[in-house]
N, C-alpha and C positions, 0 to 999 in steps of 0.2 A: 261414447263412440266405441271404445275398446270392448266394453261389455257386450254391446250389440254384435260386434264382429266375432267375439268368442262364442256367443250363443249361436250365431249363424254357422260358425265353423263346427260346433258340436252337432248341430242338426244335420249339416252336410255329411259329417262322418257317420252318423247313425243311418241316414238315408243311403249313403254309398255302401255301407256294410250290408244293409238289408237287400238292396238291389243286387249286389254281387252274389249273395247267397241264394236269392230267389229267382234269378233269371234262368230260363230253360236253355238258352243258347250259350255254348261254351266260349265262342269268340267274344261275345258281349261281356261275359263274366270276366274274361282275362283283361279286357280294356277297363272295366269297372274296378278290377283289382289294382291296376296301375294307378287309376285316378284316386282310389282310396289311399294308396301308399303316398301319393303326393300330398293329399290333404293331411295325412297323418304326420308327414314331415313338417308341414306348416304348423300343425298343432304343437309339435315338439319345440319348434322355434318360438312359438308364443309362450310356452312354459319355461323359457329361458334355458333350454338345453339344445343349443344349435349343433353341437357335435352329434347328438343322437338324431337330430333332424336331418343332417347331411348323410349320416349312415343309412337312415330309412329311405331317403331319396335315391341314394346310389345303389344300395343292395336290395331294399324292399321293392321299390318301384322300378328301378332301372334294370338291374341284373336279373332279378327273378321274373320280372315282366318279359324281358327278352327271351329268357329260357322257356317260359310258358308259351309265348307266341311261336317259338321254334318247334316245340313239342306239338303244338296244335297243327302246325304246317305239316309235320311228319305224319301225324295221325290222319289228316285229310288226304295226303298222297297215298297212304296205305289203303284207306277205305275207298278211294276213287271218287270222293265227293267233289262237287263243283265248287 
């Protein structure tokens, strides 16, 4: 059971990284980046490093994701895009 979950998590990480880098829309890339960070924190927890997992969730997905979304909002307002 745990081997199947680990393989599924590894495949989800690879898929998330590929989709984040290959998507043409910036807003979708930011959301996928946040999802990737949450999956990565789960992977760190599975590797028996919960401290790194919590830091990844808080800084990688939470803080960085919020800053990227804010920067995207400022960019949209500057460009006047809908």
